[in-house]
C-alpha positions as CSV (number, residue, x, y, z in Angstrom):
1,X,-25.1,7.2,-15.0
2,X,-22.3,6.0,-12.7
3,X,-18.9,7.7,-12.9
4,X,-16.2,5.6,-14.5
5,X,-12.6,6.5,-14.1
6,X,-9.8,5.3,-16.4
7,X,-6.1,6.2,-16.0
8,X,-2.7,5.3,-14.7
9,X,-2.7,4.7,-10.9
10,X,0.8,5.9,-10.5
11,X,-0.1,9.3,-12.1
12,X,-2.7,10.0,-9.4
13,X,-0.1,10.7,-6.6
14,X,3.3,12.3,-6.6
15,X,6.3,11.5,-4.4
16,X,7.0,14.0,-1.6
17,X,10.5,14.3,-0.2
18,X,11.0,12.5,3.2
19,X,7.2,11.7,3.3
20,X,4.5,9.1,2.9
21,X,1.4,10.4,1.1
22,X,-1.8,8.7,0.4
23,X,-5.0,9.1,-1.6
24,X,-8.2,7.1,-0.9
25,X,-9.7,6.0,-4.2
26,X,-12.6,3.9,-2.9
27,X,-14.2,4.0,0.6
28,X,-17.1,1.6,1.2
29,X,-18.5,-0.3,4.2
30,X,-17.0,-3.5,2.7
31,X,-13.5,-2.1,2.1
32,X,-11.1,0.6,0.9
33,X,-8.7,1.1,-1.9
34,X,-5.9,3.5,-1.1
35,X,-2.9,4.6,-3.2
36,X,0.4,5.4,-1.4
37,X,3.6,7.0,-2.4
38,X,6.7,6.5,-0.1
39,X,9.9,8.4,-0.5
40,X,13.0,6.2,-0.1
41,X,13.6,5.1,3.6
42,X,10.1,6.1,4.6
43,X,7.5,3.7,5.9
44,X,4.8,2.7,8.3
45,X,5.7,1.4,11.8
46,X,4.5,-1.9,13.0
47,X,0.8,-2.1,13.4
48,X,-2.1,-4.5,12.8
49,X,-5.5,-4.3,11.1
50,X,-8.6,-6.3,11.8
51,X,-9.0,-7.1,8.1
52,X,-7.0,-8.8,5.3
53,X,-5.2,-6.4,3.0
54,X,-3.7,-6.8,-0.4
55,X,-0.7,-4.7,-1.3
56,X,0.3,-4.3,-5.0
57,X,3.6,-2.6,-5.7
58,X,3.2,-0.3,-8.7
59,X,6.7,1.2,-8.7
60,X,9.9,0.7,-6.7
61,X,11.0,-1.8,-4.0
62,X,9.9,-2.2,-0.4
63,X,10.4,-4.4,2.6
64,X,7.2,-5.6,4.2
65,X,7.6,-7.4,7.5
66,X,4.6,-9.5,8.6
67,X,4.8,-11.3,12.0
68,X,8.5,-10.6,12.2
69,X,9.2,-12.2,8.8
70,X,10.7,-9.7,6.2
71,X,9.5,-9.9,2.5
72,X,11.1,-8.0,-0.3
73,X,8.5,-6.9,-2.9
74,X,9.1,-4.8,-6.0
75,X,7.2,-3.4,-9.0
76,X,4.7,-5.9,-10.3
77,X,4.6,-7.9,-7.0
78,X,1.8,-8.3,-4.6
79,X,1.6,-9.6,-1.0
80,X,-1.4,-10.3,1.3
81,X,-1.2,-9.1,4.9
82,X,-3.5,-11.3,7.0
83,X,-5.9,-9.8,9.4
84,X,-4.5,-9.2,12.9
85,X,-0.9,-10.1,12.0
86,X,1.5,-7.2,12.9
87,X,3.2,-5.7,9.9
88,X,5.5,-2.8,9.0
89,X,6.5,-1.3,5.7
90,X,9.8,0.4,4.6
91,X,10.6,1.8,1.2
92,X,14.0,0.6,-0.1
93,X,13.5,3.0,-3.1
94,X,10.7,5.5,-3.8
95,X,7.6,3.3,-3.9
96,X,4.1,3.6,-5.1
97,X,1.7,0.9,-3.9
98,X,-2.0,0.2,-3.9
99,X,-3.6,-1.1,-0.7
100,X,-6.9,-2.9,-0.9
101,X,-8.5,-3.7,2.4
102,X,-11.5,-6.1,2.5
103,X,-13.7,-5.6,5.6
104,X,-16.1,-8.5,5.2
């Protein structure tokens, strides 16, 4: 029988002071699902990925800059980061987010 998990995503990862922490929930050849927790003012510097990525904000507010265009996203929002477009993330408050990257 396959394992089935049920629970609250935000409960799977705690905030850490002055840090960004992550937990990979699914890793497959076709894509990954990763949970992140950012302390306030923490982020990821500009980078790009060869695959489309969906970000879902579970808690807090963050600024996500895609191709030099800033976007404010908060709890309940989502944003799609297109493949190969440079993007950066900065937490305006403590933030928990789910990143789903599709590799096909």
